[in-house]
N, C-alpha and C positions, 0 to 999 in steps of 0.2 A: 591475630585472627586468621583462621584458615577458611578459605572461600572456595566452593565448587561452583562452576558455571556450567550449566547443561545447555548446549546449543551453540553452534558456531556460525549462526547467521549474523546479520548486522548488529542486533541487540547484544548478543552474547559476546561477540568480538569487541564491540565498543566498550562494554562494561569492563572487560578484562584489561583492555588498553588503558582506559581512563583511571581505573583504580591502581593499577601497577605503576603507571606514570606518576601518579600523585603520592603513591606509597611504595617506594622501590623495594622495601624489605618485606612486603606482603607475601604470604603464601597463597597462591591462587592456581587452581587447575581448571582447565577448560576441556570439556568432553563434547565431541561431535560424532554422531553415528556415521556420517557420510565421509567420503574422501574430500580432501582440501579443494579440489577443482570441480566438485559436483554442485549443481544448483538446478532449480526449476524456474520457469518464467523467463523473461527477457529483460525489459528495462525497468528501472526504478525512477519515480518522479518525485521531485522536490519543488515546492513553491518557493518563490523568492523569500518569503517570510521565514520559511523553515531553515533555509541556508543562513539567513542572518541570525536566527536564534542560535544555531550551532557555532557560527563565527564568534558570537559574544563569549562563548565558553571555551572554544577550542579552535582558534584561527588556523593553527598548523594543519589540523585534519582537513578543514575546508580548503586550504591552499593545496593540499595533496589531491583532493577530489575534483576541484573545479576544472583543471586542465583536461580532464577526461570527459567532461560533460558537454551535452548539446543544450542550447538555450534558445528560447523564443519569447516573444512578448504578447502574442495573440493566440486566441482559440478560433478555429475554423469549424463551422457547422455546415454540413452538406445534406440537403433535403430535396428530393425530386429534381435532381439535376441543377439546383440553384445552390449558391454558397453565400455565407455571410461571415465576416470576421468580427470578433469581439475583442477590441483592443485593450491593452493595459493589464492583461492577465498573464503575468510572468511565471514561467516554469523552467526548470532544468531537469535533464534526465541523464542517467548513466546506466550502462549495462550492469545487471545484478552481479555477474561474475567479476566485472571490473571493480565494483564497489567492494566486494568481498576481498579481492586481491589487495586493494589499498589498506583495508582494515587488518588483513592478515600480516602485511608488512609492518604495520605499526605495532601490532601485538608482539611480533618477533623482536622488534627494535627495543622493547622494554623488558625483554628477557623471558617471555612466555612461549612455551612450545605447546600449542594445542594438541590434544590427543585425538587425532582423526581416526576414523574407522573404529570408534569405540562406542558401543551401544550400552547405555545404562538401562538395565531391564527392571530394576526395582530401586526405590529410594533408599532402601536399607543398605545398598552398596556404598552409600556416601556417609556412613557413620564416621564420626570423628571430625567432620567439618562444622565450623561455627555458623556458617551461613551458606545456604544453597540458593543460587540465583537461577530460576527457571526461565530460560530464554529459548525454550524448546518448541515454540511455535504452536500452531493451531491444534496439533495432536499431543500437546504437552503431557509427558509421563507424570510429572509432579502434580499438575492440575487434575488429571484423570484419577490419580491415586487417592486424592482427598477432595473430591468434588463437593461433598456435603460440607466440609470445613471451609472451603473457599466460597461457598454459596454460588456455585457455578450454574449459569443458565446458557443453553444452546438452542438456537432456532435457525431457520434458513430462509433466505429470500426465495421467492417463487421463480424468478427468472433463471434460465440456464446460461452458462457462459463457457467458452473455451479460449484458452490463452495461447496465441500463436505469435510468431515473428515473421518478418519478411524483409527482403533486401530492397524493397521499394522505399525510397526516401520521402518523408513528409516534412514540409517546412515548418509546420506548427503542430501543436497538439490538436487533433482533429476528431470530429465525430461524423460518421456517415450513416445515414438512416435510409434503409432500402425496403420497399414494399414488393413482395413477390406474390404469386398466385396462392401460395400456401401460408402466407403470414409475413410479418415484419421482422427485420434484423437491424441491429445497430453494431457498428464497429468503433471501438476506441483505438486510435492509432497515432503514434508519434515516434520520431526517431530517437534512438538512444546512443547512436554512434554515427559516424559519417556515412556508413553503408548498411545500417540495420535499423529496423523499426519494430516496436511492439505492435501487434494487431490482435486485439481482444474482441471476439465476436460474441454477441449476446442476443437472445431472443426470449419471448415469453414461453411458458410451458405448452400452450396450445400449438404454437408454431413448431416447437421442438417435437411434439407428438405427431403432427401432420407430416413432418419430414421423416418420421420413423428413425430418428437418431438413436433411440434406445437399442435398436437391433443392428446398427451399422458399426463396422470396424472404424478405428481411428482414421485410417487412410481414406475411407469413404466419406466420413464427416468432413475431413479437411478439403476434399475435392468439391463437395457441395458448397462450402464456404468460399472457396476460390471462385466458383461460378457465380454465386450471389454477388460477390464484390469484385467481379472481373474488371469493371470500369475503374474502380478505385485503385486496384492493384496494378493496372496497366499490364496485365499478363504475367506479372511476377508471381511465383508460387508462395504459398504459406509454408513456414518452417515449424515443425512440431518439437516440443520438449515437454513430455508428459502432458500433452494438450488433449485432455479428455473433458467431456461435458460435466459441469459441476453446478451445484447451487451454492451461492455465497453463504458461509456460516457466520452467524452472529454469536459471538462469545462475549460473555460478561461475567465478572466475578465480584460479588458484593464485598468479599473480604480479600484483600490483596496479599496477605501473608498468613501462614499457619506454622506454628512452632518457629523453626529457624529457616523456613522456606518462603521465598518471595517470588512473585510472578512479574514479568515484564513483557512488553510487546504483544504479539499475537497469542501467547499463552494466557495473557491477562484479558485482552479485549481485541476485538476486530473492528476495523473501519472500512467501509465499502470502497472498492477500487475506483469508484467514480469521483472520489475526492482525493485520491492519491496520497494518503497520509499514513499508510501502515508502517513504512520504514521510519518516517519522521517521528511517529508516536513512540516507536521502540527506542529510538535514540534519545528522545526527550524523557522517556521513563527512566532510562539509565542515568542521565544527568541528574534527575531529581533524586534517584536512589542514592547515588554517590554523595550528593550534598547532604541528604538526611543522615547517612551513616557517619559523615564527618561532623555533623552538628550534635549528635547524641553520644552518650557515654556507653550505651549497651545496644545490642542488636534489637531487642523487642521495642525499645523506645524509638529507635531509628526507623524500623519498619512501620510503626504507627504514624510517625511523622511523614514518611514517604506517602502513605495512603491519604492522610488528611490534607496534605498540600497539593498532591497531584490529581486526586480523584475528581474534584470539581472541574478542573481544566479538561480532563479527558471526557467527562460526561457531556460537556458542551460540544466537543468535536464528534463524539459518537452520535449525539442527537442530530447534528447536521448531516452526518453520514447516512443515518436512517431516513431522514427527509429526502436526501438525494436519491437513495436507493428506491424509495417509494415513487419518485418521479419516473425512474427507469422502468419500474414494474407496470407503468401505464404509458410507456412511450408510444405504442401503436396508436393510442387515442390522441396523444399530443401531436403526432404526425399529421393529423387532419387539419391542423391550423395552417395559416399562411406562414411564410418563412420568418417574418419579423416577429410575429406573435409567438411562434415556436421558439425562436432564439431568446426572446425575453423570458418565456416560461423556463427555459433551460437554465439561464444564468442566475435566476432567482430561486431555483428549486430547493436549495438547502435552508432558506429562510434567514440567511445571514447577510444578504445583500438587498438593501432597499433602493428606492430611486435616487436618493441623495448620494448614497455611496456609489451607485452605478454611474451617476453623472461625473463624479470625481475620478473614478477608476477607469471608466471606458467612455470618454467624452464623445468619440467619433461614433461609436455604436449607439449611444444613448440619443445623440442628436438625430441619427437616422431613424431610430425607433419612435421618438416623439413626433417627428415629422410624419411618419407613417400613421401613428395613432391619431394625429390631428386631421389628416386627410380622410380618415375613416370614421371620424366622430359623427 
């Protein structure tokens, strides 16, 4: 079977590695339009559960990634100069470029030479392949070429966000909410290496308009964000990497394959950055696709199995991501609450965590919250 993989991000690289590692005689070509060292964004976050899922299927790759990661056990929320920690929420992060480097090494180790700086402009260029794996991201050529056949839907969150980095080190994954004269901002920030952190700035559309960001250059926008979060940054500058204001795109495909083409990762579905699952979902898609291909005798049956088994799992995660994003679209309203009520609203926003789970997961926070609630009953 001849396989073409479009996209050299985590999903495409991991599929290429996993398939070739398990099928050494396979014919597989990986095409990536950018150079090997190009990327956007800064850090990639994994929950403890995501790493354990990957370890169960591929402990060697986890062992290659973990030494490069930064880890923490708590989330810190900052509101009106006060802070609260929510214990027991474990995450790890790694620089996106570092993660790509690890996966590129593993791909080369199994005998694949990715074709970088190679732009596929039409699906017809891939005639002769038995399977085309579209791991080409939010702007997927394969998906856009056959939107009606994939049953594609695209919508956008109302909030605006810009993705920066900073050399300011943060000890945990943190959220800082700031009220200004022209509106409210939120920053999602966490370290992904000993000396670098992601710093994603978010605001609602009304605030974005009052600041006139639509007419400002990227440098002007960055300077405003540095001023808004001057206390959080301790005077450190923000670092740009394609850091423009955007609306988060919600992508969903009712059909996951068409003919011999199959979608994975962001080409297939998107999950809001507030639950940090985009890379995890792409890797889990790949694992499910590989298992389906190995379980069936032909490609159509395998692709049907991939969708049937994986789709219900992804639907639950995307529903949680939409609930989380909905909370953020109202965060200026939530900011009017007291610190503990605000924190409780935040940690339960996706609908997946109830009081019983929160007591087991975050006993210190929950004890503090319940004492607060009792005193204010």
